[in-house]
C-alpha positions, 0 to 999 in steps of 0.5 A: 500499499503507497504511503499517504502524502499528507505527512512530509519528510520535512513535517516529520523531522520538524516534529522530531526536533521539537521532541529533541529539543525539549526532551533531549535524546533521551526523550526522543522515541518513535512513540514521542515523535508520533504523539507530537504529530498526534498520531500513533506510532504504527502509524508513523512507521508508514512513513518512515522505516526505523529510528535511524531514518528518523534521525537522518531526517533530524540532521538534515533539517538541522544542517540544510540552512547552512550556507555552503557557498565559498567565502569571499575569495580575497580572504586568506584561506585560512579565513574562509575555512574558519567562516565554513566551520563557523557556520556548522558550528552555529547550526549544531549549537542552535540545537545541541541535543542533536550533535551526537547525531551528526557524526554518525549520520553525516556521510548521508547528509546532503547538507553536509556532503555540499559543505564538505565539497566546499571545504576540500576546494578551499584545502585544495586551494592551500596546496592540500592534496592526496593524503594530506588532504585526507588528514587535513579534512579528518582533523577538521571535522574531528575538532569541529565535532568534538568542540561542539559536543564538548562546549555543549555536552561535554564534562568540561562545559560549565560546572565541570570546568569549575569543579575542575578549577578547584582541584588540589593544586598539589595534585593537579597543578597544571590541570587546576591552573588551566581550568582556572584560565578556561573559566575566563575564555569565551566560547567563541574565542576558544573555538577560533583560537584552537582552530587557528592552531589546527590551521597553521599546522595543516600547512606546516611543512611535513617532517 
């Protein structure tokens, strides 16, 4: 039996995102999404195959609005890459509970594929090809996704950093001092600063 057309993928994704924003991933169930759509869980399966497909729709919904066009070519390549990573960070930060789903489904997201193609173009312009381009892309993705999760979901965010700052300096002199400093660094400055270090390393002459 063909699926009814009254419920679009975008509407399903919107309902799922509402559930995640409100209840987090722990409350993200097929039943909860179905309730948000005023239908039964069994009826929802007429539109999607499983939770994995629902997660993919959510990731696509969150990231679809990212501007994937290359930034101003007059800017240095590192500044252009930084702008692209900021765009992805801002999109995920608007729905931080979705952050763990992005690494899982990024290969199936058309938005991420377009964004990645633009980043690879900039890396190529910077002279990174072959294996170095692979390593550069994965390093950037690892930094971006890790930074997002640390900022919004990790134990170093907020109270976690404050707790580390109170560690006994005799036992953890470097960790306690670093945490005390971290408490005064703006999240945007922290993200941009770490990314700047990474980008400088990417174009350093190989050993």
